[in-house]
All heavy atoms as an XYZ file, in Angstrom:
687
protein
N      40.354    175.876    208.525
C      39.312    176.351    209.416
C      38.999    175.250    210.432
O      38.883    174.089    210.093
C      38.064    176.734    208.618
C      36.895    177.081    209.520
S      35.399    177.422    208.602
C      35.520    179.188    208.520
N      38.844    175.618    211.660
C      38.522    174.692    212.742
C      37.009    174.511    212.816
O      36.261    175.476    212.906
C      39.055    175.251    214.070
C      38.769    174.376    215.242
C      39.435    173.180    215.393
C      37.839    174.744    216.188
C      39.180    172.372    216.475
C      37.562    173.948    217.272
C      38.248    172.745    217.426
N      36.559    173.274    212.747
C      35.134    172.977    212.829
C      34.864    172.277    214.147
O      35.525    171.289    214.466
C      34.689    172.073    211.668
O      35.027    172.714    210.449
C      33.202    171.826    211.715
N      33.904    172.773    214.889
C      33.578    172.152    216.174
C      32.123    171.715    216.182
O      31.292    172.224    215.441
C      33.851    173.103    217.328
C      33.200    174.436    217.191
C      33.705    175.446    218.210
O      34.803    175.288    218.734
O      32.971    176.389    218.456
N      31.838    170.746    217.047
C      30.486    170.239    217.189
C      29.761    171.080    218.236
O      29.982    170.913    219.436
C      30.524    168.766    217.594
C      29.146    168.175    217.733
O      28.132    168.857    217.605
N      29.104    166.887    218.014
N      28.889    171.973    217.792
C      28.186    172.868    218.711
C      27.218    172.113    219.609
O      26.946    172.535    220.733
C      27.445    173.946    217.918
C      28.323    174.849    217.049
C      27.449    175.800    216.249
C      29.327    175.604    217.884
N      26.685    170.992    219.136
C      25.755    170.207    219.940
C      26.429    169.579    221.161
O      25.766    169.305    222.159
C      25.094    169.123    219.094
C      24.102    169.717    218.123
O      23.260    170.519    218.507
N      24.210    169.354    216.862
N      27.740    169.329    221.097
C      28.445    168.738    222.233
C      28.394    169.679    223.443
O      28.220    169.226    224.580
C      29.889    168.435    221.857
N      28.524    170.964    223.213
C      28.460    171.942    224.302
C      27.073    171.942    224.927
O      26.910    171.944    226.141
C      28.814    173.330    223.767
C      28.876    174.394    224.818
C      29.856    174.369    225.793
C      27.957    175.419    224.826
C      29.910    175.353    226.769
C      28.000    176.408    225.791
C      28.991    176.371    226.763
N      26.049    171.890    224.096
C      24.675    171.870    224.599
C      24.371    170.570    225.331
O      23.602    170.560    226.294
C      23.689    172.078    223.451
C      23.712    173.453    222.795
C      22.833    173.458    221.559
C      23.277    174.529    223.761
N      24.954    169.464    224.904
C      24.712    168.171    225.555
C      25.209    168.197    226.997
O      24.587    167.597    227.881
C      25.403    167.060    224.768
N      26.302    168.888    227.247
C      26.871    168.946    228.604
C      26.105    169.890    229.524
O      25.953    169.608    230.705
C      28.340    169.395    228.562
C      29.261    168.319    228.027
O      28.861    167.135    228.038
O      30.366    168.657    227.596
N      25.628    171.001    229.014
C      25.054    172.044    229.855
C      23.597    172.383    229.527
O      23.013    173.256    230.151
C      25.887    173.329    229.735
C      27.326    173.137    230.082
C      28.284    173.069    229.086
C      27.723    173.008    231.399
C      29.625    172.877    229.407
C      29.044    172.816    231.728
C      30.011    172.742    230.730
N      23.019    171.723    228.551
C      21.708    172.089    228.039
C      20.525    171.675    228.890
O      20.597    170.764    229.711
N      19.427    172.382    228.669
C      18.139    172.131    229.305
C      17.132    171.825    228.202
O      17.114    172.522    227.186
C      17.675    173.387    230.085
O      18.643    173.697    231.078
C      16.324    173.178    230.733
N      16.281    170.814    228.392
C      15.271    170.528    227.374
C      14.286    171.693    227.226
O      13.794    172.226    228.217
C      14.546    169.289    227.898
C      15.351    168.766    229.015
C      16.214    169.876    229.510
N      14.008    172.056    225.980
C      13.095    173.161    225.663
C      12.161    172.705    224.547
O      12.417    171.701    223.884
C      13.889    174.372    225.178
S      15.157    174.945    226.314
N      11.097    173.468    224.340
C      10.184    173.154    223.239
C       9.457    174.410    222.777
O       9.200    175.313    223.559
C       9.168    172.098    223.664
N       9.126    174.406    221.502
C       8.292    175.446    220.892
C       7.213    174.720    220.109
O       7.524    173.991    219.155
C       9.104    176.343    219.964
C       8.283    177.294    219.095
C       7.750    178.446    219.936
C       9.089    177.811    217.939
N       5.975    174.843    220.529
C       4.881    174.173    219.836
C       5.058    172.678    219.728
O       4.756    172.097    218.696
N       5.617    172.064    220.747
C       5.828    170.619    220.738
C       7.105    170.175    220.049
O       7.452    169.001    220.072
N       7.823    171.104    219.427
C       9.083    170.780    218.754
C      10.244    170.946    219.743
O      10.488    172.056    220.222
C       9.303    171.696    217.548
C       8.269    171.523    216.459
C       8.341    170.141    215.838
O       9.405    169.598    215.594
N       7.170    169.558    215.606
N      10.955    169.855    220.074
C      12.019    169.940    221.071
C      13.302    170.581    220.534
O      13.617    170.471    219.348
C      12.264    168.482    221.444
C      11.893    167.721    220.220
C      10.769    168.497    219.570
N      13.995    171.241    221.415
C      15.342    171.744    221.160
C      16.036    171.878    222.508
O      15.433    171.657    223.550
C      15.337    173.067    220.374
C      14.716    174.240    221.079
C      15.515    175.192    221.703
C      13.338    174.423    221.098
C      14.939    176.284    222.344
C      12.764    175.512    221.724
C      13.566    176.444    222.354
N      17.298    172.197    222.506
C      18.079    172.296    223.738
C      18.675    173.691    223.836
O      19.113    174.263    222.843
C      19.206    171.234    223.765
C      20.055    171.354    225.019
C      18.616    169.831    223.665
N      18.688    174.246    225.043
C      19.284    175.553    225.281
C      19.951    175.600    226.637
O      19.693    174.750    227.491
N      20.795    176.569    226.825
C      21.461    176.773    228.116
C      20.757    177.928    228.809
O      20.819    179.070    228.346
C      22.959    177.057    227.930
C      23.615    175.860    227.262
C      23.613    177.371    229.272
C      25.050    176.076    226.864
N      20.070    177.604    229.896
C      19.233    178.552    230.625
C      20.046    179.258    231.708
O      20.840    178.638    232.406
C      18.059    177.804    231.250
C      17.040    178.694    231.908
C      16.302    179.589    231.160
C      16.819    178.619    233.263
C      15.347    180.398    231.758
C      15.864    179.414    233.874
C      15.130    180.310    233.119
N      19.832    180.556    231.858
C      20.521    181.350    232.879
C      19.533    182.342    233.479
O      18.620    182.808    232.797
C      21.690    182.097    232.246
C      22.663    182.663    233.261
O      22.636    182.228    234.428
O      23.446    183.541    232.887
N      19.710    182.618    234.764
C      18.848    183.573    235.475
C      19.718    184.627    236.168
O      19.879    184.605    237.387
C      17.996    182.846    236.521
C      17.014    181.882    235.930
S      16.024    180.911    237.103
C      16.117    181.753    238.626
N      20.293    185.565    235.406
C      21.148    186.579    236.021
C      20.352    187.599    236.831
O      19.277    188.029    236.415
C      21.838    187.240    234.831
C      20.891    187.028    233.696
C      20.197    185.720    233.961
N      20.870    187.947    237.997
C      20.263    188.990    238.831
C      20.905    190.333    238.524
O      22.080    190.416    238.176
C      20.471    188.696    240.321
C      19.559    187.605    240.826
O      18.532    187.340    240.182
O      19.867    187.020    241.873
N      20.130    191.384    238.672
C      20.616    192.749    238.505
C      20.197    193.565    239.722
O      19.045    193.501    240.147
C      20.013    193.396    237.235
O      20.344    192.588    236.105
C      20.545    194.796    237.026
N      21.133    194.318    240.292
C      20.861    195.213    241.415
C      20.767    196.637    240.892
O      21.645    197.112    240.183
C      21.994    195.156    242.442
C      22.071    193.888    243.255
C      20.986    193.804    244.306
O      20.314    192.810    244.387
N      20.816    194.803    245.104
N      19.680    197.317    241.233
C      19.496    198.704    240.837
C      19.248    199.544    242.078
O      18.549    199.115    242.990
C      18.292    198.852    239.900
C      18.309    198.040    238.617
C      16.944    198.108    237.945
C      19.383    198.551    237.695
N      19.819    200.745    242.111
C      19.549    201.675    243.196
C      18.975    202.937    242.576
O      19.600    203.579    241.745
C      20.825    201.990    243.992
O      21.374    200.772    244.476
C      20.529    202.913    245.146
N      17.748    203.273    243.018
C      17.084    204.453    242.485
C      16.463    205.217    243.641
O      15.674    204.656    244.405
C      15.999    204.046    241.485
C      16.558    203.331    240.269
S      15.289    202.692    239.155
C      14.449    204.174    238.715
N      16.823    206.455    243.769
C      16.255    207.292    244.821
C      16.509    206.739    246.218
O      15.670    206.879    247.097
N      17.647    206.098    246.409
C      18.001    205.543    247.713
C      17.402    204.177    247.998
O      17.676    203.581    249.036
N      16.594    203.662    247.104
C      15.999    202.338    247.283
C      16.723    201.334    246.386
O      17.010    201.611    245.220
C      14.516    202.361    246.935
N      17.025    200.174    246.933
C      17.704    199.127    246.184
C      16.679    198.090    245.724
O      15.824    197.656    246.496
C      18.765    198.462    247.059
O      19.461    197.486    246.320
N      16.784    197.723    244.468
C      15.865    196.751    243.879
C      16.686    195.664    243.200
O      17.654    195.952    242.514
C      14.945    197.426    242.833
C      14.047    196.402    242.163
C      14.145    198.537    243.456
N      16.280    194.426    243.412
C      16.925    193.314    242.735
C      15.922    192.685    241.773
O      14.775    192.435    242.139
C      17.390    192.256    243.729
C      18.082    191.084    243.078
C      18.633    190.101    244.096
O      18.836    190.446    245.249
N      18.875    188.897    243.660
N      16.364    192.451    240.550
C      15.498    191.843    239.557
C      16.216    190.652    238.923
O      17.437    190.648    238.828
C      15.077    192.859    238.471
O      14.176    192.230    237.577
C      16.265    193.388    237.709
N      15.461    189.657    238.520
C      16.019    188.471    237.876
C      15.594    188.445    236.424
O      14.409    188.586    236.114
C      15.545    187.184    238.579
O      15.946    187.219    239.943
C      16.126    185.949    237.921
N      16.553    188.273    235.554
C      16.275    188.137    234.132
C      16.357    186.672    233.742
O      16.836    185.832    234.503
N      15.876    186.356    232.559
C      15.930    184.988    232.056
C      16.513    185.012    230.658
O      16.022    185.731    229.792
C      14.523    184.378    231.999
C      13.788    184.444    233.307
C      12.853    185.442    233.541
C      14.038    183.524    234.310
C      12.170    185.516    234.745
C      13.361    183.587    235.526
C      12.432    184.587    235.733
O      11.765    184.664    236.932
N      17.567    184.227    230.432
C      18.166    184.136    229.110
C      18.340    182.670    228.728
O      18.511    181.801    229.582
C      19.535    184.843    229.029
O      20.434    184.249    229.966
C      19.409    186.322    229.306
N      18.284    182.412    227.448
C      18.443    181.065    226.928
C      19.358    181.133    225.718
O      19.065    181.831    224.752
C      17.078    180.487    226.529
C      17.061    179.040    226.075
C      17.380    178.098    227.249
C      15.705    178.690    225.485
N      20.477    180.432    225.787
C      21.419    180.387    224.677
C      21.106    179.146    223.843
O      21.116    178.028    224.356
C      22.854    180.329    225.204
C      23.902    180.376    224.127
C      25.298    180.438    224.700
O      25.504    180.922    225.810
N      26.267    179.938    223.968
N      20.804    179.343    222.560
C      20.419    178.243    221.666
C      21.186    178.344    220.347
O      21.741    179.394    220.008
C      18.899    178.240    221.388
C      18.110    178.068    222.662
C      18.461    179.499    220.692
N      21.201    177.256    219.622
C      21.805    177.289    218.295
C      20.984    178.201    217.391
O      19.753    178.106    217.356
C      21.845    175.889    217.689
C      22.772    174.874    218.342
C      22.556    173.496    217.739
C      24.216    175.309    218.178
N      21.644    179.060    216.671
C      20.950    179.957    215.749
C      20.201    179.147    214.695
O      19.104    179.527    214.279
C      21.944    180.932    215.103
O      22.539    181.716    216.151
C      21.275    181.855    214.106
N      20.759    178.011    214.309
C      20.073    177.165    213.326
C      18.732    176.674    213.872
O      17.763    176.542    213.113
C      20.952    175.985    212.916
O      21.300    175.196    214.050
N      18.629    176.426    215.190
C      17.352    176.038    215.800
C      16.374    177.210    215.804
O      15.183    177.028    215.578
C      17.549    175.525    217.227
C      18.151    174.132    217.273
O      18.151    173.438    216.235
O      18.623    173.738    218.362
N      16.880    178.405    216.083
C      16.021    179.602    216.076
C      15.388    179.781    214.702
O      14.185    180.018    214.574
C      16.831    180.865    216.477
C      16.004    182.123    216.288
C      17.316    180.753    217.912
N      16.182    179.623    213.664
C      15.690    179.785    212.295
C      14.738    178.647    211.921
O      13.642    178.882    211.411
C      16.878    179.863    211.300
C      16.384    179.846    209.861
C      17.717    181.104    211.574
N      15.136    177.399    212.193
C      14.327    176.240    211.803
C      12.970    176.220    212.496
O      11.961    175.839    211.902
C      15.092    174.950    212.105
N      12.940    176.643    213.768
C      11.699    176.628    214.535
C      10.899    177.919    214.393
O       9.773    178.010    214.865
C      12.000    176.368    216.020
C      12.593    174.991    216.323
C      13.101    174.940    217.758
C      11.568    173.900    216.073
N      11.497    178.928    213.789
C      10.811    180.207    213.616
C      10.611    180.953    214.927
O       9.590    181.599    215.122
N      11.603    180.872    215.815
C      11.507    181.562    217.107
C      11.681    183.056    216.877
O      12.691    183.498    216.335
C      12.562    181.043    218.106
C      12.352    179.551    218.360
C      12.503    181.830    219.406
C      13.441    178.899    219.198
N      10.678    183.823    217.283
C      10.698    185.273    217.109
C      10.199    185.941    218.385
O       9.752    185.264    219.315
C       9.792    185.716    215.944
O       8.454    185.290    216.219
C      10.251    185.134    214.622
N      10.235    187.250    218.400
C       9.709    188.010    219.530
C       8.258    187.611    219.772
O       7.460    187.551    218.844
C       9.809    189.507    219.251
C       9.352    190.371    220.392
C       9.495    191.847    220.051
O       9.792    192.230    218.923
N       9.272    192.679    221.034
N       7.936    187.285    221.022
C       6.592    186.883    221.387
C       6.337    185.388    221.334
O       5.280    184.927    221.765
N       7.286    184.612    220.804
C       7.111    183.159    220.755
C       6.973    182.593    222.161
O       7.694    182.988    223.074
C       8.305    182.480    220.068
O       8.377    182.797    218.708
N       6.045    181.650    222.327
C       5.854    180.959    223.606
C       6.687    179.686    223.588
O       6.518    178.843    222.705
C       4.386    180.629    223.815
N       7.612    179.557    224.548
C       8.449    178.369    224.630
C       8.417    177.822    226.049
O       8.055    178.529    226.994
C       9.907    178.657    224.201
C      10.585    179.658    225.147
C       9.982    179.173    222.771
C      12.067    179.828    224.872
N       8.792    176.561    226.181
C       8.967    175.980    227.508
C      10.433    175.675    227.703
O      11.130    175.253    226.781
C       8.140    174.696    227.702
O       8.521    173.746    226.716
C       6.652    174.963    227.608
N      10.896    175.911    228.923
C      12.281    175.656    229.291
C      12.241    174.814    230.565
O      11.773    175.287    231.603
C      13.058    176.966    229.543
C      14.498    176.672    229.949
C      13.011    177.866    228.320
N      12.673    173.575    230.459
C      12.631    172.700    231.622
C      11.223    172.546    232.178
O      11.041    172.419    233.386
N      10.223    172.619    231.322
C       8.828    172.477    231.724
C       8.138    173.761    232.145
O       6.929    173.773    232.364
N       8.863    174.871    232.265
C       8.277    176.168    232.649
C       8.009    177.011    231.400
O       8.786    176.989    230.446
C       9.209    176.922    233.588
N       6.905    177.753    231.428
C       6.499    178.561    230.277
C       7.150    179.946    230.289
O       7.185    180.608    231.328
C       4.983    178.709    230.257
N       7.639    180.377    229.130
C       8.237    181.701    228.941
C       7.825    182.236    227.584
O       7.373    181.499    226.713
C       9.775    181.630    228.989
C      10.330    181.211    230.313
C      10.565    179.874    230.598
C      10.622    182.150    231.298
C      11.079    179.487    231.820
C      11.137    181.770    232.526
C      11.357    180.438    232.776
O      11.861    180.044    233.993
N       8.044    183.531    227.389
C       7.871    184.184    226.102
C       9.197    184.833    225.728
O       9.961    185.271    226.599
C       6.784    185.261    226.163
C       5.417    184.694    226.406
C       4.909    184.619    227.693
C       4.647    184.228    225.361
C       3.650    184.093    227.934
C       3.389    183.705    225.583
C       2.885    183.631    226.880
N       9.462    184.945    224.434
C      10.696    185.561    223.941
C      10.498    187.071    223.857
O       9.596    187.543    223.182
C      11.085    184.989    222.562
C      12.330    185.697    222.020
C      11.306    183.484    222.653
N      11.339    187.809    224.565
C      11.301    189.275    224.515
C      12.141    189.781    223.349
O      11.757    190.684    222.630
C      11.814    189.865    225.832
C      11.885    191.393    225.801
C      12.203    191.977    227.148
N      10.995    191.838    227.970
C      11.000    191.615    229.276
N      12.135    191.500    229.920
N       9.869    191.509    229.929
N      13.327    189.215    223.192
C      14.218    189.625    222.100
C      15.242    188.536    221.859
O      15.421    187.648    222.689
C      14.918    190.953    222.405
C      15.823    190.915    223.616
C      16.422    192.263    223.961
O      15.652    193.168    224.338
O      17.652    192.389    223.846
N      15.903    188.602    220.716
C      16.977    187.656    220.404
C      18.190    188.426    219.905
O      18.056    189.427    219.197
C      16.519    186.630    219.365
O      16.199    187.269    218.158
N      19.359    187.932    220.303
C      20.609    188.593    219.945
C      21.634    187.545    219.532
O      21.871    186.583    220.270
C      21.178    189.381    221.140
C      20.220    190.428    221.636
O      19.861    191.328    220.905
N      19.779    190.299    222.878
N      22.242    187.739    218.363
C      23.307    186.838    217.943
C      24.508    187.006    218.856
O      24.826    188.122    219.284
C      23.713    187.125    216.503
C      22.674    186.818    215.428
C      23.193    187.249    214.065
C      22.303    185.354    215.428
N      25.180    185.902    219.150
C      26.374    185.930    219.991
C      27.616    185.664    219.147
O      27.590    184.831    218.234
C      26.276    184.871    221.093
C      25.110    185.025    222.059
C      25.046    183.824    222.990
C      25.264    186.306    222.862
N      28.691    186.341    219.449
C      29.996    186.148    218.810
C      29.894    186.006    217.301
O      29.538    186.939    216.619
C      30.728    184.956    219.434
C      31.013    185.178    220.903
O      31.299    186.324    221.285
O      30.924    184.207    221.681
N      30.165    184.802    216.769
C      30.175    184.598    215.322
C      28.801    184.287    214.745
O      28.666    184.023    213.559
C      31.163    183.498    214.944
C      30.784    182.138    215.505
O      29.782    182.034    216.247
O      31.502    181.166    215.205
N      27.768    184.303    215.591
C      26.413    184.074    215.124
C      25.957    182.622    215.168
O      24.840    182.314    214.775
N      26.808    181.713    215.651
C      26.430    180.301    215.725
C      25.385    180.080    216.814
O      24.560    179.167    216.721
C      27.643    179.430    215.991
N      25.431    180.908    217.856
C      24.462    180.839    218.942
C      23.670    182.149    219.010
O      24.162    183.208    218.637
C      25.166    180.651    220.298
C      25.774    179.295    220.488
C      27.144    179.102    220.308
C      25.003    178.202    220.869
C      27.716    177.867    220.484
C      25.581    176.958    221.058
C      26.924    176.792    220.866
O      27.508    175.562    221.042
N      22.454    182.029    219.516
C      21.594    183.190    219.751
C      21.204    183.212    221.223
O      20.891    182.166    221.795
C      20.309    183.103    218.895
O      20.681    183.159    217.513
C      19.354    184.234    219.201
N      21.231    184.393    221.829
C      20.755    184.569    223.199
C      19.320    185.059    223.125
O      19.047    186.116    222.561
C      21.624    185.560    223.952
N      18.402    184.274    223.678
C      17.009    184.671    223.757
C      16.764    185.284    225.134
O      17.068    184.653    226.140
C      16.084    183.471    223.563
C      16.211    182.714    222.250
C      15.298    181.486    222.265
C      15.890    183.615    221.073
N      16.254    186.501    225.165
C      15.872    187.137    226.416
C      14.410    186.788    226.648
O      13.577    187.023    225.770
C      16.080    188.665    226.359
C      15.647    189.313    227.661
C      17.538    188.989    226.028
N      14.118    186.187    227.788
C      12.788    185.660    228.063
C      12.072    186.431    229.161
O      12.705    187.111    229.957
C      12.892    184.191    228.497
C      13.698    183.262    227.605
C      13.799    181.882    228.235
C      13.101    183.181    226.219
N      10.749    186.264    229.206
C       9.941    186.766    230.321
C       8.799    185.802    230.564
O       8.450    184.995    229.699
C       9.441    188.194    230.053
C       8.439    188.328    228.933
C       7.082    188.342    229.190
C       8.859    188.460    227.600
C       6.155    188.488    228.161
C       7.945    188.598    226.575
C       6.597    188.609    226.865
O       5.699    188.739    225.836
N       8.243    185.902    231.784
C       7.125    185.026    232.145
C       5.826    185.750    231.923
O       5.716    186.911    231.996
C       7.218    184.629    233.616
C       8.321    183.632    233.856
C       8.268    183.156    235.282
C       9.232    182.006    235.452
N       9.062    181.302    236.682
């Protein structure tokens, strides 16, 4: 079995985050979505944070948790395991 250091990936691309003063690192993304409804076009920006699942469990990050990402305040809308479950994608809102 191939074992990799998951923290190395976060060290290269990670953003400092915190939950209740407890630090952790995540990869922050702000994907845009274009919607057309009734002839009107709307653009919306979402916020996602990819973190180690072990951090999610250890810190007790759940729906509604208040976290900071790069000094900005967000709340967790939902969490989804990615691929093999080593990482979790947190969907955030302000």
